[in-house]
Structure formats: C-alpha cells, structure tokens
LODO-568846 format. One record per residue (C-alpha): chain; z, x, y. Coordinates in Angstrom, 1 decimal, always signed. Example, Ala and Ser with C-alpha at 12.3 -4.5 7.8 and 13.67 -1.06 7.14 Angstrom:
2
atom chaine->A z->+7.8 x->+12.3 y->-4.5
atom chaine->A z->+7.1 x->+13.7 y->-1.1
This chain:
180
atom chaine->A z->+0.0 x->+0.0 y->+0.0
atom chaine->A z->-0.9 x->+1.3 y->+3.4
atom chaine->A z->+1.7 x->+1.7 y->+6.1
atom chaine->A z->-0.7 x->+1.1 y->+8.9
atom chaine->A z->+0.4 x->-1.6 y->+11.3
atom chaine->A z->-2.0 x->-4.0 y->+12.8
atom chaine->A z->-1.4 x->-5.8 y->+16.0
atom chaine->A z->-3.2 x->-8.8 y->+17.2
atom chaine->A z->-2.2 x->-8.2 y->+20.9
atom chaine->A z->-3.1 x->-4.6 y->+21.8
atom chaine->A z->-1.9 x->-4.9 y->+25.4
atom chaine->A z->+1.7 x->-5.5 y->+24.4
atom chaine->A z->+1.9 x->-3.2 y->+21.4
atom chaine->A z->+3.2 x->+0.4 y->+22.1
atom chaine->A z->+0.8 x->+1.7 y->+19.5
atom chaine->A z->-2.1 x->+0.9 y->+21.8
atom chaine->A z->-0.7 x->+2.2 y->+25.1
atom chaine->A z->-2.8 x->+4.9 y->+26.5
atom chaine->A z->-1.2 x->+8.0 y->+28.0
atom chaine->A z->-2.2 x->+9.0 y->+31.5
atom chaine->A z->-3.1 x->+12.6 y->+31.9
atom chaine->A z->-3.1 x->+14.4 y->+35.3
atom chaine->A z->-2.0 x->+13.2 y->+38.7
atom chaine->A z->-3.3 x->+10.5 y->+41.0
atom chaine->A z->-4.6 x->+11.4 y->+44.5
atom chaine->A z->-1.6 x->+9.8 y->+46.1
atom chaine->A z->+0.8 x->+12.0 y->+44.1
atom chaine->A z->-1.1 x->+15.2 y->+45.0
atom chaine->A z->-1.1 x->+14.2 y->+48.7
atom chaine->A z->+2.7 x->+13.7 y->+48.7
atom chaine->A z->+3.3 x->+17.1 y->+47.1
atom chaine->A z->+0.9 x->+18.8 y->+49.6
atom chaine->A z->+2.7 x->+17.0 y->+52.5
atom chaine->A z->+6.2 x->+18.1 y->+51.2
atom chaine->A z->+5.0 x->+21.7 y->+50.8
atom chaine->A z->+3.5 x->+21.7 y->+54.4
atom chaine->A z->+6.9 x->+20.5 y->+55.8
atom chaine->A z->+8.8 x->+23.2 y->+53.9
atom chaine->A z->+6.4 x->+25.9 y->+55.2
atom chaine->A z->+6.6 x->+24.6 y->+58.7
atom chaine->A z->+10.4 x->+24.6 y->+58.7
atom chaine->A z->+10.6 x->+28.1 y->+57.2
atom chaine->A z->+8.2 x->+29.5 y->+59.9
atom chaine->A z->+10.4 x->+28.0 y->+62.6
atom chaine->A z->+13.6 x->+29.4 y->+61.1
atom chaine->A z->+12.1 x->+32.9 y->+60.5
atom chaine->A z->+10.6 x->+33.3 y->+64.0
atom chaine->A z->+12.8 x->+31.9 y->+66.7
atom chaine->A z->+11.2 x->+31.4 y->+70.1
atom chaine->A z->+11.9 x->+33.7 y->+73.1
atom chaine->A z->+14.7 x->+31.4 y->+74.5
atom chaine->A z->+16.4 x->+31.1 y->+71.1
atom chaine->A z->+16.2 x->+34.9 y->+70.6
atom chaine->A z->+17.7 x->+35.4 y->+74.1
atom chaine->A z->+20.5 x->+32.9 y->+73.3
atom chaine->A z->+21.4 x->+34.7 y->+70.0
atom chaine->A z->+21.5 x->+38.1 y->+71.8
atom chaine->A z->+23.5 x->+36.7 y->+74.7
atom chaine->A z->+26.1 x->+35.2 y->+72.3
atom chaine->A z->+26.3 x->+38.4 y->+70.3
atom chaine->A z->+26.9 x->+40.4 y->+73.5
atom chaine->A z->+29.6 x->+37.9 y->+74.6
atom chaine->A z->+31.4 x->+38.2 y->+71.3
atom chaine->A z->+31.2 x->+42.0 y->+71.3
atom chaine->A z->+32.6 x->+42.2 y->+74.9
atom chaine->A z->+35.4 x->+39.9 y->+74.0
atom chaine->A z->+36.1 x->+42.0 y->+70.9
atom chaine->A z->+36.1 x->+45.2 y->+72.9
atom chaine->A z->+38.6 x->+43.7 y->+75.4
atom chaine->A z->+40.9 x->+42.6 y->+72.6
atom chaine->A z->+40.6 x->+45.9 y->+70.7
atom chaine->A z->+41.6 x->+47.8 y->+73.8
atom chaine->A z->+44.7 x->+45.7 y->+74.3
atom chaine->A z->+45.7 x->+45.8 y->+70.6
atom chaine->A z->+45.0 x->+49.5 y->+70.0
atom chaine->A z->+46.4 x->+50.7 y->+73.4
atom chaine->A z->+43.1 x->+52.8 y->+73.9
atom chaine->A z->+40.8 x->+52.0 y->+76.8
atom chaine->A z->+37.2 x->+51.1 y->+75.8
atom chaine->A z->+34.0 x->+51.0 y->+77.8
atom chaine->A z->+30.7 x->+49.2 y->+77.5
atom chaine->A z->+27.8 x->+51.4 y->+78.6
atom chaine->A z->+24.2 x->+50.0 y->+78.8
atom chaine->A z->+20.7 x->+50.8 y->+79.9
atom chaine->A z->+17.8 x->+48.4 y->+80.0
atom chaine->A z->+17.0 x->+48.5 y->+76.3
atom chaine->A z->+20.4 x->+48.7 y->+74.6
atom chaine->A z->+24.2 x->+49.3 y->+74.9
atom chaine->A z->+27.0 x->+51.1 y->+73.2
atom chaine->A z->+30.8 x->+51.2 y->+73.3
atom chaine->A z->+33.0 x->+54.2 y->+74.1
atom chaine->A z->+36.7 x->+54.9 y->+73.8
atom chaine->A z->+38.9 x->+57.1 y->+75.8
atom chaine->A z->+40.5 x->+60.1 y->+73.9
atom chaine->A z->+43.2 x->+62.3 y->+75.4
atom chaine->A z->+41.5 x->+65.5 y->+74.5
atom chaine->A z->+37.7 x->+64.8 y->+74.8
atom chaine->A z->+37.5 x->+62.0 y->+77.4
atom chaine->A z->+35.0 x->+59.2 y->+76.7
atom chaine->A z->+33.3 x->+59.3 y->+73.3
atom chaine->A z->+31.3 x->+56.9 y->+71.2
atom chaine->A z->+33.3 x->+54.5 y->+69.1
atom chaine->A z->+32.6 x->+55.9 y->+65.6
atom chaine->A z->+35.2 x->+54.2 y->+63.5
atom chaine->A z->+34.3 x->+50.5 y->+64.2
atom chaine->A z->+31.0 x->+49.2 y->+62.8
atom chaine->A z->+31.2 x->+46.1 y->+65.0
atom chaine->A z->+31.2 x->+48.2 y->+68.2
atom chaine->A z->+28.4 x->+50.5 y->+67.2
atom chaine->A z->+25.5 x->+51.2 y->+69.5
atom chaine->A z->+22.8 x->+48.5 y->+69.5
atom chaine->A z->+19.2 x->+48.3 y->+70.6
atom chaine->A z->+18.0 x->+45.0 y->+72.0
atom chaine->A z->+14.9 x->+43.4 y->+70.6
atom chaine->A z->+11.7 x->+44.6 y->+72.2
atom chaine->A z->+11.2 x->+41.5 y->+74.5
atom chaine->A z->+14.8 x->+41.5 y->+75.8
atom chaine->A z->+16.1 x->+43.7 y->+78.6
atom chaine->A z->+19.3 x->+44.1 y->+80.5
atom chaine->A z->+18.3 x->+43.4 y->+84.1
atom chaine->A z->+21.5 x->+43.9 y->+86.1
atom chaine->A z->+25.2 x->+44.3 y->+86.0
atom chaine->A z->+27.3 x->+42.7 y->+88.7
atom chaine->A z->+30.9 x->+44.1 y->+89.1
atom chaine->A z->+33.0 x->+41.5 y->+91.0
atom chaine->A z->+29.7 x->+40.0 y->+92.3
atom chaine->A z->+28.4 x->+43.3 y->+93.6
atom chaine->A z->+25.4 x->+45.0 y->+92.0
atom chaine->A z->+26.4 x->+48.0 y->+90.0
atom chaine->A z->+24.7 x->+51.2 y->+91.1
atom chaine->A z->+23.9 x->+54.0 y->+88.8
atom chaine->A z->+25.0 x->+53.7 y->+85.1
atom chaine->A z->+25.8 x->+50.2 y->+83.9
atom chaine->A z->+29.4 x->+50.7 y->+82.7
atom chaine->A z->+32.4 x->+48.4 y->+82.4
atom chaine->A z->+35.8 x->+49.6 y->+81.3
atom chaine->A z->+38.3 x->+47.6 y->+79.3
atom chaine->A z->+41.7 x->+49.1 y->+80.1
atom chaine->A z->+44.4 x->+49.2 y->+77.4
atom chaine->A z->+46.9 x->+47.6 y->+79.9
atom chaine->A z->+46.1 x->+45.3 y->+82.8
atom chaine->A z->+43.2 x->+43.1 y->+83.7
atom chaine->A z->+39.5 x->+43.8 y->+83.2
atom chaine->A z->+37.2 x->+43.8 y->+86.2
atom chaine->A z->+35.2 x->+40.6 y->+86.5
atom chaine->A z->+31.6 x->+41.2 y->+85.7
atom chaine->A z->+28.3 x->+39.6 y->+84.8
atom chaine->A z->+25.4 x->+41.0 y->+82.7
atom chaine->A z->+21.9 x->+39.6 y->+83.3
atom chaine->A z->+19.6 x->+39.5 y->+80.2
atom chaine->A z->+15.9 x->+38.8 y->+80.6
atom chaine->A z->+13.2 x->+37.6 y->+78.1
atom chaine->A z->+10.2 x->+36.2 y->+80.0
atom chaine->A z->+10.3 x->+33.4 y->+80.9
atom chaine->A z->+13.9 x->+32.8 y->+80.0
atom chaine->A z->+17.0 x->+34.6 y->+81.3
atom chaine->A z->+20.7 x->+34.5 y->+80.7
atom chaine->A z->+24.0 x->+35.6 y->+82.1
atom chaine->A z->+27.1 x->+36.8 y->+80.2
atom chaine->A z->+30.1 x->+36.6 y->+82.5
atom chaine->A z->+33.6 x->+37.9 y->+81.9
atom chaine->A z->+36.5 x->+36.8 y->+84.1
atom chaine->A z->+39.5 x->+39.1 y->+85.0
atom chaine->A z->+41.6 x->+37.1 y->+82.5
atom chaine->A z->+39.1 x->+37.6 y->+79.7
atom chaine->A z->+37.2 x->+34.3 y->+79.6
atom chaine->A z->+33.7 x->+35.0 y->+78.4
atom chaine->A z->+30.9 x->+32.6 y->+79.4
atom chaine->A z->+27.2 x->+32.5 y->+78.4
atom chaine->A z->+24.6 x->+30.6 y->+80.4
atom chaine->A z->+21.0 x->+30.6 y->+79.4
atom chaine->A z->+18.3 x->+29.5 y->+81.9
atom chaine->A z->+14.9 x->+28.2 y->+80.9
atom chaine->A z->+11.8 x->+29.5 y->+82.6
atom chaine->A z->+11.7 x->+29.5 y->+86.4
atom chaine->A z->+14.4 x->+26.9 y->+86.8
atom chaine->A z->+18.1 x->+27.5 y->+87.3
atom chaine->A z->+19.1 x->+24.6 y->+85.1
atom chaine->A z->+21.9 x->+25.2 y->+82.5
atom chaine->A z->+20.9 x->+24.7 y->+78.9
C-alpha cells in the first residue's frame, strides 16, 4: 500500500504550498534604505562640522584649565598655561629649575590644535596680552581673570575663567554674536 496522500483541495493542503525563493522588490528597497540611513549617520558622527569641532576643543580646553587650577591648589605647586596660535602646554614651577613642562601628568600634556582651529587672542583681565600667551595658576590665592579666543572659520568661541575659578565656554556661529 502506498503512503502517498492525496488532497482534493490543493490550496488548503500544506503538501501543495509553494516556497517563495528570493526577495521582493519592496524588501530589497527597505534594506537599501536602512543601509543608507546607517551610512549617513556614521558619516555625520565621524566627521563633525567646523562648529562642532570648535565646540569640542573649547570644552576640552575649559576642562583642562579647570583641572590645572585645581591641581595647583591641591599640590601646592604653581602651574602655568602657555600657548601659541597652534597649540598649548602646561608648565609647573620647580624650586631649582623654574618653569618646566608638566611631565608626570598625562592630562596636562602638550597639545596641538586641529589644523583648522587657532588661538586668536588672550585677554588678561579684559586687556589684550602682549608677547607670550601665558596664564599662571598660583598654588595659593586667586587666578587672574582671563579669556581665550579660539577661531575656526566661520565660527569662534571664548573660554573665560573668572578669578574665583568659574569656567565658561561660549561658541559663536559665523558672523553673528549670538550665543549657541
């Protein structure tokens, strides 16, 4: 006797269902759309715009200046921030050699700014600093109020430190003076 089943209604019998091979056009379009969105998001995350890059560097500088002021107070050793247009470093006062680069603190190492960003000016108590851009953080007492101007065409930012140690970052867009 044969074990072959016969069915009078092929549409309702699982023996006669046909398997679909491949994808429909709609499924392929949805996958391509999702991949395009992912590639777009990754490209935005990987390459920030000029204003975003300036904001990141301004925030980093603000945090490092705040760290240097705190480190000077905690360690009892005066520190200084020294800059030129393309980068900055931190120095510490030693009794025998004077001002030397901070070598034992990876956070306060010398840094180069990204190619498009420059330090435009340093204002010490609202007066333009002449000569070397340098701010000292004394071990005891208050820090001099100062403002560092960073530029990245067309955006610019200011990192301000008050005498009591309050650090403020303001980023300006393009040619306007509106806060962001």
